[in-house]
KOLVO-26374 format. One record per atom (N, C-alpha, C): residue number from 1; atom name; y, z, x. Coordinates in steps of 0.2 Angstrom, whole numbers. Atoms other than C-alpha are relative to their C-alpha. Layout:
N
+-----+----+-------+-------+-------+
:   i : at :     y :     z :     x :
+-----+----+-------+-------+-------+
: NUM : CA :     Y :     Z :     X :
...
+-----+----+-------+-------+-------+
REM end
This chain:
115
+-----+----+-------+-------+-------+
:   i : at :     y :     z :     x :
+-----+----+-------+-------+-------+
:   1 :  N :     6 :     2 :    -1 :
:   1 : CA :  -430 :   672 :   213 :
:   1 :  C :    -5 :     5 :     0 :
:   2 :  N :     6 :    -4 :     0 :
:   2 : CA :  -447 :   680 :   210 :
:   2 :  C :    -5 :    -1 :     6 :
:   3 :  N :     5 :     1 :    -6 :
:   3 : CA :  -459 :   683 :   225 :
:   3 :  C :    -6 :     3 :    -2 :
:   4 :  N :     7 :    -3 :     2 :
:   4 : CA :  -477 :   686 :   220 :
:   4 :  C :    -4 :     0 :     7 :
:   5 :  N :     3 :    -1 :    -7 :
:   5 : CA :  -484 :   693 :   237 :
:   5 :  C :    -7 :     1 :     0 :
:   6 :  N :     7 :    -1 :    -1 :
:   6 : CA :  -502 :   692 :   243 :
:   6 :  C :    -1 :     7 :     2 :
:   7 :  N :     1 :    -6 :    -3 :
:   7 : CA :  -500 :   709 :   251 :
:   7 :  C :     3 :     6 :    -4 :
:   8 :  N :    -2 :    -5 :     3 :
:   8 : CA :  -494 :   726 :   246 :
:   8 :  C :     7 :     3 :     2 :
:   9 :  N :    -6 :    -2 :    -3 :
:   9 : CA :  -478 :   727 :   256 :
:   9 :  C :     6 :    -4 :    -2 :
:  10 :  N :    -6 :     3 :     3 :
:  10 : CA :  -462 :   723 :   247 :
:  10 :  C :     5 :    -3 :     5 :
:  11 :  N :    -5 :     2 :    -5 :
:  11 : CA :  -452 :   721 :   263 :
:  11 :  C :    -3 :    -6 :     3 :
:  12 :  N :     2 :     6 :    -3 :
:  12 : CA :  -463 :   706 :   268 :
:  12 :  C :     3 :    -6 :    -4 :
:  13 :  N :    -3 :     5 :     3 :
:  13 : CA :  -454 :   696 :   255 :
:  13 :  C :     6 :    -3 :     4 :
:  14 :  N :    -6 :     3 :    -4 :
:  14 : CA :  -441 :   683 :   262 :
:  14 :  C :     6 :     2 :    -4 :
:  15 :  N :    -6 :    -3 :     2 :
:  15 : CA :  -423 :   687 :   260 :
:  15 :  C :     3 :    -4 :    -7 :
:  16 :  N :    -3 :     4 :     6 :
:  16 : CA :  -420 :   674 :   245 :
:  16 :  C :    -4 :     3 :    -6 :
:  17 :  N :     4 :    -3 :     5 :
:  17 : CA :  -432 :   685 :   234 :
:  17 :  C :     4 :     5 :    -3 :
:  18 :  N :    -4 :    -5 :     4 :
:  18 : CA :  -423 :   695 :   220 :
:  18 :  C :    -5 :     5 :    -3 :
:  19 :  N :     5 :    -4 :     3 :
:  19 : CA :  -438 :   702 :   212 :
:  19 :  C :    -7 :    -1 :     4 :
:  20 :  N :     6 :     0 :    -4 :
:  20 : CA :  -453 :   707 :   222 :
:  20 :  C :    -6 :     3 :    -4 :
:  21 :  N :     6 :    -2 :     3 :
:  21 : CA :  -471 :   708 :   215 :
:  21 :  C :    -5 :     0 :     5 :
:  22 :  N :     6 :    -1 :    -5 :
:  22 : CA :  -483 :   715 :   228 :
:  22 :  C :    -6 :     1 :    -3 :
:  23 :  N :     6 :    -1 :     4 :
:  23 : CA :  -500 :   712 :   222 :
:  23 :  C :    -6 :     3 :     3 :
:  24 :  N :     6 :    -2 :    -4 :
:  24 : CA :  -512 :   716 :   236 :
:  24 :  C :    -6 :    -4 :    -2 :
:  25 :  N :     6 :     4 :     2 :
:  25 : CA :  -523 :   702 :   229 :
:  25 :  C :    -2 :    -6 :     5 :
:  26 :  N :     1 :     6 :    -5 :
:  26 : CA :  -522 :   690 :   244 :
:  26 :  C :     0 :    -6 :    -4 :
:  27 :  N :     0 :     6 :     3 :
:  27 : CA :  -526 :   673 :   238 :
:  27 :  C :    -1 :     0 :    -7 :
:  28 :  N :     1 :     0 :     7 :
:  28 : CA :  -531 :   678 :   221 :
:  28 :  C :     7 :     0 :    -4 :
:  29 :  N :    -7 :     0 :     4 :
:  29 : CA :  -512 :   680 :   217 :
:  29 :  C :     2 :    -7 :    -1 :
:  30 :  N :    -2 :     7 :     2 :
:  30 : CA :  -512 :   661 :   216 :
:  30 :  C :    -1 :    -1 :    -7 :
:  31 :  N :     1 :     1 :     7 :
:  31 : CA :  -519 :   662 :   199 :
:  31 :  C :     6 :     3 :    -4 :
:  32 :  N :    -6 :    -3 :     3 :
:  32 : CA :  -504 :   674 :   194 :
:  32 :  C :     6 :    -5 :     1 :
:  33 :  N :    -6 :     5 :    -1 :
:  33 : CA :  -491 :   662 :   202 :
:  33 :  C :    -1 :    -6 :    -5 :
:  34 :  N :     1 :     5 :     4 :
:  34 : CA :  -498 :   648 :   192 :
:  34 :  C :     1 :     2 :    -8 :
:  35 :  N :     0 :    -3 :     7 :
:  35 : CA :  -500 :   658 :   176 :
:  35 :  C :     8 :     1 :    -2 :
:  36 :  N :    -7 :    -2 :     2 :
:  36 : CA :  -481 :   663 :   177 :
:  36 :  C :     4 :    -6 :     0 :
:  37 :  N :    -4 :     6 :    -1 :
:  37 : CA :  -476 :   645 :   180 :
:  37 :  C :     0 :    -5 :    -6 :
:  38 :  N :     0 :     6 :     4 :
:  38 : CA :  -471 :   631 :   168 :
:  38 :  C :    -1 :    -6 :     3 :
:  39 :  N :     1 :     6 :    -4 :
:  39 : CA :  -471 :   618 :   182 :
:  39 :  C :    -2 :     3 :     7 :
:  40 :  N :     2 :    -2 :    -7 :
:  40 : CA :  -479 :   620 :   199 :
:  40 :  C :     3 :    -5 :     5 :
:  41 :  N :    -3 :     5 :    -5 :
:  41 : CA :  -470 :   612 :   214 :
:  41 :  C :    -4 :     2 :     7 :
:  42 :  N :     4 :    -1 :    -7 :
:  42 : CA :  -482 :   610 :   230 :
:  42 :  C :     4 :    -4 :     5 :
:  43 :  N :    -3 :     3 :    -6 :
:  43 : CA :  -474 :   607 :   247 :
:  43 :  C :    -5 :     1 :     6 :
:  44 :  N :     4 :    -1 :    -6 :
:  44 : CA :  -485 :   603 :   262 :
:  44 :  C :    -6 :     3 :    -2 :
:  45 :  N :     5 :    -5 :     1 :
:  45 : CA :  -498 :   616 :   263 :
:  45 :  C :    -7 :    -1 :     2 :
:  46 :  N :     7 :     0 :    -2 :
:  46 : CA :  -516 :   620 :   268 :
:  46 :  C :    -4 :     2 :    -6 :
:  47 :  N :     5 :    -2 :     5 :
:  47 : CA :  -530 :   628 :   258 :
:  47 :  C :     3 :     4 :    -6 :
:  48 :  N :    -3 :    -4 :     5 :
:  48 : CA :  -519 :   641 :   249 :
:  48 :  C :     4 :    -5 :    -5 :
:  49 :  N :    -3 :     5 :     4 :
:  49 : CA :  -508 :   626 :   242 :
:  49 :  C :    -5 :    -4 :    -4 :
:  50 :  N :     5 :     3 :     4 :
:  50 : CA :  -523 :   617 :   237 :
:  50 :  C :    -3 :     4 :    -5 :
:  51 :  N :     2 :    -5 :     5 :
:  51 : CA :  -529 :   632 :   228 :
:  51 :  C :     5 :     0 :    -6 :
:  52 :  N :    -5 :     0 :     6 :
:  52 : CA :  -513 :   633 :   218 :
:  52 :  C :     0 :    -6 :    -4 :
:  53 :  N :     1 :     6 :     4 :
:  53 : CA :  -514 :   615 :   214 :
:  53 :  C :    -5 :    -1 :    -5 :
:  54 :  N :     6 :     0 :     4 :
:  54 : CA :  -531 :   616 :   208 :
:  54 :  C :     0 :     5 :    -6 :
:  55 :  N :    -1 :    -5 :     6 :
:  55 : CA :  -527 :   632 :   197 :
:  55 :  C :     5 :    -3 :    -5 :
:  56 :  N :    -4 :     4 :     4 :
:  56 : CA :  -512 :   622 :   190 :
:  56 :  C :    -3 :    -5 :    -4 :
:  57 :  N :     4 :     5 :     3 :
:  57 : CA :  -523 :   608 :   186 :
:  57 :  C :    -4 :     2 :    -6 :
:  58 :  N :     4 :    -3 :     5 :
:  58 : CA :  -535 :   619 :   177 :
:  58 :  C :     4 :     3 :    -6 :
:  59 :  N :    -4 :    -3 :     6 :
:  59 : CA :  -521 :   628 :   167 :
:  59 :  C :     4 :    -5 :    -3 :
:  60 :  N :    -4 :     5 :     3 :
:  60 : CA :  -513 :   612 :   162 :
:  60 :  C :     7 :     0 :     1 :
:  61 :  N :    -7 :     0 :    -2 :
:  61 : CA :  -497 :   615 :   171 :
:  61 :  C :     2 :    -7 :     4 :
:  62 :  N :    -2 :     6 :    -4 :
:  62 : CA :  -487 :   599 :   177 :
:  62 :  C :     1 :     2 :     7 :
:  63 :  N :     0 :    -2 :    -7 :
:  63 : CA :  -488 :   598 :   196 :
:  63 :  C :     5 :    -6 :     3 :
:  64 :  N :    -4 :     5 :    -4 :
:  64 : CA :  -474 :   590 :   207 :
:  64 :  C :    -2 :     1 :     7 :
:  65 :  N :     3 :     0 :    -7 :
:  65 : CA :  -481 :   586 :   224 :
:  65 :  C :     6 :    -3 :     4 :
:  66 :  N :    -5 :     3 :    -4 :
:  66 : CA :  -467 :   584 :   237 :
:  66 :  C :    -4 :    -3 :     6 :
:  67 :  N :     3 :     4 :    -5 :
:  67 : CA :  -472 :   570 :   249 :
:  67 :  C :     4 :     0 :     6 :
:  68 :  N :    -4 :     0 :    -6 :
:  68 : CA :  -465 :   574 :   266 :
:  68 :  C :    -5 :    -2 :     6 :
:  69 :  N :     5 :     3 :    -5 :
:  69 : CA :  -480 :   565 :   275 :
:  69 :  C :    -5 :     5 :     3 :
:  70 :  N :     5 :    -5 :    -3 :
:  70 : CA :  -490 :   581 :   278 :
:  70 :  C :    -3 :     4 :    -6 :
:  71 :  N :     2 :    -5 :     5 :
:  71 : CA :  -501 :   593 :   269 :
:  71 :  C :    -3 :    -3 :    -6 :
:  72 :  N :     3 :     2 :     7 :
:  72 : CA :  -510 :   593 :   252 :
:  72 :  C :     5 :    -3 :    -4 :
:  73 :  N :    -4 :     3 :     4 :
:  73 : CA :  -495 :   589 :   243 :
:  73 :  C :     1 :    -7 :     1 :
:  74 :  N :     0 :     7 :    -2 :
:  74 : CA :  -493 :   573 :   252 :
:  74 :  C :    -6 :    -4 :    -1 :
:  75 :  N :     6 :     4 :     1 :
:  75 : CA :  -511 :   568 :   251 :
:  75 :  C :    -1 :    -1 :    -8 :
:  76 :  N :     2 :     1 :     7 :
:  76 : CA :  -512 :   571 :   232 :
:  76 :  C :     6 :    -2 :    -4 :
:  77 :  N :    -5 :     3 :     4 :
:  77 : CA :  -495 :   565 :   226 :
:  77 :  C :    -2 :    -7 :    -3 :
:  78 :  N :     1 :     6 :     4 :
:  78 : CA :  -497 :   552 :   213 :
:  78 :  C :    -7 :    -1 :    -2 :
:  79 :  N :     7 :     0 :     2 :
:  79 : CA :  -516 :   556 :   211 :
:  79 :  C :    -2 :     4 :    -6 :
:  80 :  N :     3 :    -4 :     5 :
:  80 : CA :  -527 :   563 :   198 :
:  80 :  C :    -5 :     4 :     3 :
:  81 :  N :     5 :    -4 :    -3 :
:  81 : CA :  -538 :   578 :   203 :
:  81 :  C :    -7 :    -2 :    -2 :
:  82 :  N :     7 :     2 :     3 :
:  82 : CA :  -552 :   574 :   191 :
:  82 :  C :     1 :    -2 :    -7 :
:  83 :  N :     0 :     3 :     7 :
:  83 : CA :  -557 :   568 :   174 :
:  83 :  C :     3 :     5 :    -5 :
:  84 :  N :    -2 :    -5 :     5 :
:  84 : CA :  -551 :   584 :   165 :
:  84 :  C :     7 :    -2 :    -3 :
:  85 :  N :    -7 :     2 :     3 :
:  85 : CA :  -533 :   577 :   163 :
:  85 :  C :     1 :    -7 :     2 :
:  86 :  N :    -1 :     7 :     0 :
:  86 : CA :  -526 :   560 :   161 :
:  86 :  C :     7 :    -1 :     4 :
:  87 :  N :    -6 :     1 :    -4 :
:  87 : CA :  -509 :   563 :   170 :
:  87 :  C :    -2 :     1 :     8 :
:  88 :  N :     1 :     0 :    -8 :
:  88 : CA :  -506 :   563 :   189 :
:  88 :  C :     5 :     5 :     2 :
:  89 :  N :    -4 :    -4 :    -3 :
:  89 : CA :  -498 :   574 :   201 :
:  89 :  C :     7 :    -4 :     1 :
:  90 :  N :    -7 :     4 :    -1 :
:  90 : CA :  -479 :   569 :   201 :
:  90 :  C :     2 :     0 :     7 :
:  91 :  N :    -2 :     0 :    -7 :
:  91 : CA :  -473 :   563 :   217 :
:  91 :  C :     8 :     1 :     1 :
:  92 :  N :    -7 :     0 :    -2 :
:  92 : CA :  -456 :   568 :   224 :
:  92 :  C :     1 :     0 :     7 :
:  93 :  N :    -1 :     1 :    -7 :
:  93 : CA :  -449 :   564 :   241 :
:  93 :  C :     5 :     4 :     3 :
:  94 :  N :    -4 :    -5 :    -3 :
:  94 : CA :  -437 :   578 :   243 :
:  94 :  C :     0 :     6 :    -4 :
:  95 :  N :     0 :    -6 :     4 :
:  95 : CA :  -434 :   596 :   237 :
:  95 :  C :     5 :    -1 :    -6 :
:  96 :  N :    -5 :     2 :     5 :
:  96 : CA :  -419 :   590 :   227 :
:  96 :  C :    -4 :    -3 :    -6 :
:  97 :  N :     4 :     4 :     5 :
:  97 : CA :  -430 :   577 :   218 :
:  97 :  C :    -5 :     4 :    -3 :
:  98 :  N :     6 :    -4 :     3 :
:  98 : CA :  -444 :   590 :   215 :
:  98 :  C :     3 :     5 :    -5 :
:  99 :  N :    -4 :    -5 :     5 :
:  99 : CA :  -432 :   603 :   207 :
:  99 :  C :     2 :    -4 :    -6 :
: 100 :  N :    -3 :     4 :     6 :
: 100 : CA :  -424 :   589 :   196 :
: 100 :  C :    -6 :    -2 :    -5 :
: 101 :  N :     6 :     2 :     3 :
: 101 : CA :  -441 :   583 :   191 :
: 101 :  C :    -4 :     6 :    -4 :
: 102 :  N :     3 :    -6 :     3 :
: 102 : CA :  -448 :   601 :   188 :
: 102 :  C :     4 :     2 :    -6 :
: 103 :  N :    -4 :    -2 :     5 :
: 103 : CA :  -433 :   605 :   177 :
: 103 :  C :    -1 :    -5 :    -6 :
: 104 :  N :     1 :     5 :     5 :
: 104 : CA :  -436 :   589 :   167 :
: 104 :  C :    -7 :     1 :    -4 :
: 105 :  N :     7 :    -2 :     3 :
: 105 : CA :  -455 :   593 :   165 :
: 105 :  C :     0 :     6 :    -4 :
: 106 :  N :     0 :    -7 :     3 :
: 106 : CA :  -452 :   611 :   160 :
: 106 :  C :     4 :    -1 :    -7 :
: 107 :  N :    -4 :     1 :     6 :
: 107 : CA :  -439 :   605 :   147 :
: 107 :  C :    -5 :    -4 :    -5 :
: 108 :  N :     5 :     3 :     5 :
: 108 : CA :  -452 :   593 :   139 :
: 108 :  C :    -6 :     4 :    -2 :
: 109 :  N :     5 :    -4 :     2 :
: 109 : CA :  -465 :   606 :   139 :
: 109 :  C :     2 :     5 :    -5 :
: 110 :  N :    -2 :    -5 :     5 :
: 110 : CA :  -454 :   618 :   130 :
: 110 :  C :     1 :    -4 :    -7 :
: 111 :  N :    -1 :     4 :     6 :
: 111 : CA :  -449 :   604 :   117 :
: 111 :  C :    -7 :    -1 :    -3 :
: 112 :  N :     7 :     2 :     3 :
: 112 : CA :  -468 :   600 :   114 :
: 112 :  C :    -3 :     7 :    -3 :
: 113 :  N :     2 :    -6 :     3 :
: 113 : CA :  -471 :   619 :   111 :
: 113 :  C :     4 :     3 :    -5 :
: 114 :  N :    -4 :    -2 :     5 :
: 114 : CA :  -457 :   621 :    99 :
: 114 :  C :     5 :     5 :     2 :
: 115 :  N :    -5 :    -5 :    -2 :
: 115 : CA :  -446 :   632 :   109 :
: 115 :  C :     7 :    -2 :    -1 :
+-----+----+-------+-------+-------+
REM end
């Protein structure tokens, strides 16, 4: 797993991270996280998650919003952010469902780009 950190200390990464990218960019790193992604999965979240959802929307990335009953992902699951896109934030009700849906969406994006 790749961890794109807001700070400069690689040791701040959680133990599941294999590759650490300390950016020192604070919340600006959200743009990097989205740009590196084929699909964005949002879980719960506050303003940082909302920022990542908005960047994903603007960058045309599919978004899977995990609806656990709290945070921005629950509030926006199944919704459209604005008129710029016709699709919705995909709703998933568990981590397993979110990953399966993200893999499916990533595969369809690759197919549409000719990979």
